[in-house]
PAZAPA-4460 file (N, C-alpha, C; in steps of 0.05 Angstrom, whole numbers, plus 32768, in hexadecimal, padded with zeros to 4 digits):
% residues 173
    n_x    n_y    n_z   ca_x   ca_y   ca_z    c_x    c_y    c_z   seq   type   mol
   8800   8762   8944   8807   8784   893F   8822   878E   8948     1      M     A
   883C   8792   893D   884E   87A2   8945   8842   87C4   8951     2      P     A
   885B   87C1   896D   8853   87D9   8977   8851   87EB   896D     3      Q     A
   8862   87FE   8959   885A   8812   8947   8846   8816   893B     4      G     A
   8832   8801   8934   881B   8807   892B   8808   880B   892C     5      E     A
   87F2   8818   8924   87DB   8825   892A   87C4   8817   8936     6      D     A
   87C7   8813   895A   87B7   8800   8965   879A   8805   8968     7      V     A
   8796   8827   8967   877B   8837   896C   8767   882A   8955     8      F     A
   876C   882E   893D   875F   8823   8927   8751   883E   891C     9      G     A
   8737   8835   8919   871E   884D   8908   8710   8852   8921    10      D     A
   8701   886E   8924   86F1   8872   8939   86E0   8879   8927    11      A     A
   86C5   887A   8933   86AA   8884   892A   8698   8886   8944    12      S     A
   8690   88A5   893B   8687   88B1   8951   8665   88A4   8950    13      I     A
   8663   8893   8960   863D   888C   8961   862B   88A0   8969    14      M     A
   8636   88AB   897E   8621   88BE   8991   862B   88D5   899E    15      M     A
   8621   88E5   899D   8624   88FB   899D   860A   890A   89AE    16      I     A
   8609   8917   89C1   85FA   892D   89CC   8602   893A   89E3    17      A     A
   85E9   8948   89ED   85F8   8962   89FD   8603   8956   8A15    18      P     A
   8614   8961   8A20   861F   8958   8A3A   8614   895F   8A50    19      C     A
   8611   894E   8A63   85FE   8949   8A7F   8609   8967   8A8F    20      V     A
   8621   8963   8A8C   8636   8975   8AA5   8637   8992   8A95    21      A     A
   8635   8992   8A81   863B   89B4   8A76   862B   89B6   8A59    22      D     A
   860F   89C1   8A57   8601   89C5   8A3F   860F   89D1   8A2E    23      E     A
   8621   89E1   8A2B   862E   89F1   8A1B   8646   89DA   8A03    24      K     A
   8647   89C8   8A18   865A   89AB   8A0D   864B   8990   8A02    25      K     A
   865B   8987   89F4   864A   8966   89ED   865A   894C   89FB    26      V     A
   8648   893C   89F5   8656   8925   8A0A   8658   890F   89E9    27      R     A
   8670   8900   89ED   866D   88E7   89CE   8676   88CD   89D6    28      A     A
   8668   88BA   89C9   8679   88A5   89C5   867B   8896   89AD    29      I     A
   868A   8888   89A5   86A4   8883   898F   86AD   8865   898F    30      A     A
   86A7   885B   8984   86B3   883D   8984   86C1   8836   8973    31      Y     A
   86D3   8825   8979   86ED   8821   8963   86F1   8809   8960    32      L     A
   8704   8801   8945   8703   87F5   8932   870D   87DB   893A    33      S     A
   8720   87E4   894D   8736   87C9   895F   8731   87D4   8986    34      R     A
   8739   87C0   8989   873D   87BD   89A6   874C   87CB   89B5    35      D     A
   8756   87DD   89C1   876F   87ED   89D5   8770   87DD   89EA    36      I     A
   875C   87D3   89FD   875E   87C7   8A16   877C   87BE   8A19    37      A     A
   8784   87BA   8A05   87AC   87AE   8A0C   87B4   87C0   8A14    38      H     A
   87AF   87DB   8A10   87C6   87EF   8A16   87BF   8800   8A2C    39      V     A
   87A4   87FB   8A36   879A   880A   8A4B   87A9   8806   8A69    40      L     A
   87B4   87F1   8A75   87C7   87F5   8A83   87E4   8800   8A85    41      P     A
   87F6   880C   8A69   87FC   8816   8A5B   87FD   8833   8A63    42      Y     A
   87E4   8834   8A58   87D7   8855   8A63   87D4   8856   8A82    43      L     A
   87CA   884C   8A89   87C7   8848   8AA9   87E3   884B   8AB8    44      N     A
   87F5   8847   8AB4   880C   8846   8AB8   881E   8862   8AB9    45      A     A
   881C   886F   8A9B   8821   8889   8A91   8812   88A0   8A9A    46      D     A
   87F3   889C   8AA1   87E4   88B4   8AAA   87E0   88AE   8ACD    47      M     A
   87F1   88BC   8AE1   87E7   88BA   8AF6   87CE   88C2   8B04    48      P     A
   87C2   88CA   8AEF   87A6   88DA   8AFC   878D   88CD   8AF4    49      S     A
   8799   88BC   8ADD   8780   88A7   8AD6   8775   8896   8AE8    50      A     A
   875B   8893   8AD8   874E   887D   8AF8   874E   8860   8AE4    51      N     A
   8753   884F   8AE8   875A   8831   8AD7   8743   8814   8AE6    52      Y     A
   8737   880A   8ADB   8725   87FA   8AE3   872F   87DC   8ACD    53      N     A
   873C   87D2   8AD7   8749   87BA   8AC7   8735   87A5   8ABF    54      H     A
   8725   87A2   8AD2   870B   8791   8ACF   86FC   8796   8ABC    55      E     A
   86F3   87AD   8AB9   86E3   87BE   8AAA   86F7   87C6   8A8B    56      E     A
   8710   87C9   8A89   871B   87CA   8A6F   871A   87EB   8A70    57      S     A
   8718   87F4   8A82   870C   880D   8A81   8727   8827   8A8E    58      Q     A
   8722   8841   8A7F   873E   884E   8A88   872B   886D   8A82    59      L     A
   872D   887E   8A9B   871F   888F   8AA0   8735   88AB   8AA7    60      T     A
   8731   88BC   8A90   874D   88D1   8A91   873A   88F2   8A90    61      F     A
   8745   8908   8A96   873F   8924   8A8E   8756   892D   8A7D    62      M     A
   874A   8934   8A61   875A   8945   8A46   874F   8961   8A48    63      M     A
   8767   896C   8A54   8759   8981   8A5D   8744   8983   8A6E    64      Q     A
   872D   8991   8A62   8718   898F   8A73   8704   897D   8A6B    65      Y     A
   8712   896C   8A54   86F8   8952   8A46   86FA   8939   8A61    66      R     A
   86EA   8934   8A66   86E6   8913   8A74   86EB   8900   8A5B    67      L     A
   86FB   88EF   8A59   86FF   88DF   8A49   86FF   88C8   8A53    68      V     A
   86F1   88AE   8A49   86F8   8891   8A55   86F8   8887   8A3B    69      T     A
   870D   8868   8A39   8716   8861   8A2C   8709   8840   8A34    70      L     A
   86FC   8830   8A26   86F9   8810   8A2C   8700   8804   8A15    71      Y     A
   86FD   87EA   8A10   8716   87D9   89FB   870D   87E9   89E7    72      G     A
   86FE   87F5   89DB   86F2   87F4   89C1   86DD   8809   89C5    73      N     A
   86D8   8815   89D2   86C6   882D   89D3   86CE   883B   89E3    74      K     A
   86D5   8862   89DE   86D9   8875   89EB   86C0   8888   89EF    75      I     A
   86C2   8891   8A08   86AB   88A5   8A0E   86AF   88C1   8A0C    76      A     A
   86B1   88D9   8A13   86BB   88F6   8A0D   869F   8903   8A1D    77      I     A
   86A5   8912   8A30   8697   8922   8A3B   869D   8938   8A33    78      S     A
   8693   8951   8A3D   869D   8973   8A39   86AE   8974   8A26    79      K     A
   86A8   896B   8A04   86B4   8975   89FA   86A0   8992   89E5    80      A     A
   86B5   899B   89D6   86A7   89BD   89C9   8695   89B3   89BA    81      D     A
   8696   899D   89A7   8680   8999   8990   868E   8985   8981    82      G     A
   867F   897B   896C   868C   8964   8961   86A9   8968   8952    83      I     A
   86AF   8979   8950   86D1   8983   893F   86E6   897D   8959    84      A     A
   86DD   898F   896F   86ED   8980   8989   86ED   8962   898B    85      D     A
   86D4   895A   898B   86D4   8938   8991   86E1   892A   8985    86      T     A
   86E5   8932   8962   86FB   8929   8952   8717   8934   895E    87      W     A
   8719   8946   895E   873A   8949   8966   8740   893E   8980    88      R     A
   8725   893D   8995   872D   892B   89B2   873C   890D   89A4    89      T     A
   8727   8906   8997   872A   88E8   8981   874C   88E3   897A    90      L     A
   8750   8902   896E   876F   88F5   896C   877D   88FE   8975    91      G     A
   8783   890B   898D   8792   890E   89A4   8795   88F0   89B7    92      K     A
   877A   88E6   89B6   877C   88CA   89CB   8787   88B7   89A9    93      I     A
   8782   88B6   8996   8793   88A0   8981   87B2   88A2   8988    94      R     A
   87C0   88BD   8989   87D9   88BE   898A   87D8   88B3   89A7    95      A     A
   87D5   88B7   89BB   87D1   88B2   89DF   87DB   8891   89DB    96      L     A
   87C3   887D   89CD   87C2   886A   89D1   87DD   8853   89BC    97      V     A
   87D5   8868   89A4   87F9   8860   8996   880A   8860   89A9    98      N     A
   8812   8882   89B2   882A   8887   89C2   8832   8869   89CE    99      R     A
   881A   8863   89E5   8820   8856   89F9   8824   8831   89EB   100      A     A
   8814   8836   89D3   881D   881B   89CB   883F   880A   89C1   101      N     A
   883E   882C   89B2   885E   882E   89AE   8871   882A   89BE   102      T     A
   8867   882F   89DC   8876   8835   89EE   887B   881B   8A01   103      Q     A
   886A   8800   89FF   8868   87F5   8A10   887F   87DE   8A1E   104      K     A
   888F   87E6   8A0B   88AC   87CF   8A13   88BB   87EB   8A34   105      G     A
   88B7   8803   8A2E   88C2   8812   8A41   88B4   881C   8A57   106      K     A
   8899   880B   8A4D   8882   8815   8A6C   8878   87F9   8A76   107      I     A
   8876   87F7   8A95   886C   87E7   8A9C   884A   87E3   8AA7   108      E     A
   8841   87DA   8AA0   8822   87D9   8A9A   881D   87D8   8AB9   109      P     A
   87FD   87EA   8ABC   87FF   87F2   8AD5   87E1   87ED   8ADC   110      D     A
   87D9   87D0   8AEB   87C3   87CD   8AED   87AE   87D4   8B01   111      Y     A
   87BA   87E9   8B11   87B4   87F1   8B2E   8796   87FF   8B24   112      E     A
   8781   87FD   8B32   8771   880D   8B34   876E   8827   8B42   113      R     A
   8772   883F   8B3F   877A   884F   8B51   8758   885B   8B54   114      R     A
   8754   8862   8B74   873D   8875   8B7B   8740   8893   8B75   115      K     A
   8730   889F   8B6F   872E   88BE   8B6C   8726   88CD   8B7B   116      K     A
   8735   88DE   8B90   872D   88E9   8BA4   8718   88FC   8BA5   117      P     A
   8706   88F4   8BB6   86ED   8903   8BB8   86F9   892C   8BB6   118      S     A
   86E3   8935   8BBE   86E8   8951   8BB5   86ED   8958   8BD7   119      A     A
   86DE   8949   8BE9   86E6   8950   8C06   86FC   8943   8C0E   120      L     A
   870D   8931   8C03   8724   892B   8C08   8737   893D   8BF9   121      E     A
   8734   8949   8BEC   8741   8959   8BDB   8743   8977   8BE5   122      I     A
   872D   8983   8BEC   872B   898F   8C00   8739   898D   8C22   123      Y     A
   8734   8973   8C26   8746   8971   8C3D   8764   8975   8C3B   124      G     A
   876D   8971   8C27   878C   8979   8C24   878E   898E   8C1D   125      A     A
   8783   89A5   8C16   8782   89BA   8C12   8787   89D1   8C28   126      L     A
   8795   89E8   8C2A   87A0   89F6   8C3E   8783   8A04   8C51   127      P     A
   876F   8A04   8C36   8756   8A18   8C45   875A   8A32   8C56   128      K     A
   8767   8A3B   8C46   8772   8A5B   8C46   875C   8A73   8C30   129      T     A
   8752   8A5D   8C22   873F   8A73   8C0F   8751   8A83   8C00   130      N     A
   876B   8A8C   8BFC   877A   8A9A   8BFA   876C   8AA7   8BDC   131      C     A
   8760   8A95   8BCA   875F   8A9A   8BAD   8771   8A9E   8B9C   132      R     A
   8785   8A93   8B9D   87A9   8A90   8B8B   879E   8A81   8B77   133      E     A
   8790   8A71   8B79   8784   8A5A   8B66   8773   8A6A   8B52   134      C     A
   876A   8A7D   8B5A   8759   8A89   8B41   8739   8A83   8B4A   135      G     A
   8732   8A6F   8B5C   871E   8A6C   8B68   8715   8A79   8B84   136      F     A
   86F8   8A76   8B93   86EB   8A8A   8BA1   86F6   8A7D   8BBF   137      K     A
   86FD   8A69   8BBC   870B   8A55   8BDA   8712   8A40   8BD0   138      G     A
   8724   8A2F   8BE9   8724   8A14   8BE5   8719   8A00   8BD8   139      C     A
   86FC   8A03   8BE2   86EC   89F3   8BDD   86E2   89F2   8BC1   140      M     A
   86DF   8A0A   8BB6   86DB   8A0D   8B9E   86F5   8A05   8B86   141      A     A
   8705   8A0A   8B94   8725   89FC   8B83   8720   89E0   8B85   142      F     A
   8717   89D0   8B9B   871F   89A9   8BA1   8709   89AE   8B8B   143      A     A
   86EA   89B4   8B84   86DE   89AB   8B76   86E8   89AF   8B5D   144      M     A
   86F3   89C3   8B57   86F7   89C6   8B38   870F   89AD   8B2E   145      A     A
   8723   89AD   8B4B   8737   898D   8B41   872C   897A   8B3C   146      L     A
   8711   8979   8B47   8701   8957   8B4B   86FA   8955   8B2D   147      W     A
   86EE   896F   8B26   86E4   8971   8B0B   86F8   8979   8AF7   148      N     A
   8710   8973   8AF6   8720   896E   8AE3   8723   8992   8ADA   149      G     A
   8715   89AC   8AE9   8718   89C2   8ADE   872E   89CF   8AEA   150      Q     A
   873D   89C7   8AF3   8758   89DA   8B04   8769   89C6   8B01   151      A     A
   8784   89CE   8B00   879D   89C3   8B07   87A8   89C3   8B23   152      Q     A
   87B7   89A9   8B37   87BA   89AD   8B4E   87D2   89C5   8B57   153      P     A
   87DA   89C4   8B3F   87F7   89E3   8B3F   87ED   89F7   8B48   154      S     A
   87D2   8A01   8B48   87C8   8A18   8B49   87C5   8A25   8B62   155      A     A
   87CA   8A13   8B7B   87C9   8A0F   8B8E   87E5   8A1B   8B9C   156      C     A
   87EE   8A31   8B9C   8803   8A38   8BAA   880C   8A37   8BBA   157      R     A
   87FE   8A3F   8BCB   8807   8A2F   8BF4   880B   8A0F   8BEE   158      P     A
   8803   8A03   8BE2   8807   89DF   8BDA   881F   89E4   8BD7   159      V     A
   8820   89E6   8BC5   8836   89E1   8BAE   884F   89F8   8BB2   160      F     A
   8851   8A0A   8BB9   885B   8A1C   8BBF   8870   8A25   8BD8   161      E     A
   885F   8A15   8BED   8855   8A23   8C08   8858   8A11   8C19   162      G     A
   884C   8A0F   8C33   8854   8A00   8C50   8836   89E8   8C4A   163      Q     A
   8828   89E7   8C3E   8818   89D5   8C39   881C   89BD   8C26   164      Y     A
   883B   89BB   8C1F   8841   89AF   8C06   883D   8990   8C18   165      A     A
   8840   8984   8C26   8838   896F   8C35   881D   8964   8C31   166      H     A
   880A   897A   8C2C   87EF   8967   8C29   87E8   8955   8C17   167      R     A
   87F5   895C   8BFD   87EF   8957   8BE4   87FF   893B   8BDE   168      M     A
   880F   892C   8BF7   881F   891E   8BEE   880A   88F5   8BEF   169      E     A
   87F8   88FF   8BFF   87E5   88EB   8BF3   87D0   88E3   8BD9   170      P     A
   87CF   88F8   8BD1   87CB   88FE   8BB9   87DF   88F9   8B9A   171      F     A
   87F2   88FF   8BA5   8809   88FC   8B95   8819   88DB   8B89   172      I     A
   8813   88DA   8B7A   8815   88B8   8B74   883D   88B5   8B6C   173      R     A
***
């Protein structure tokens, strides 16, 4: 299949249920008409915060507050706002997969499996000043929000604009 073509194919939502993490949200599983496993190493190279498992052909990442896992011919989405949001998210994933496929000649595939740091490891890198500049009640709450994908690291000004910048080096790829 030429690189410019749609490698995503059709998506069929086969399961939608209340989200375990947030009862106001839904989780969904969609099956694809085409196998996208060959694109996952390219997405992994282009998404430093993703967690990739080559042996299982699985790539997990946050799309805003939604947790997304791509498999060869299946996609799992957690914390979607409803069925319409699930379809919009699938459309964004289609664009992401097709863009990575189009860019394959410019991207070196990455088969490395990155380990997601625990909330305690993230907390250890924070200044522990509990300044609340990030909008959370303290550094531990902020670490949990980062781990859950509900906050951006740059919200911690003491780390990104101050004397604690060296603490984030182990977490920056």
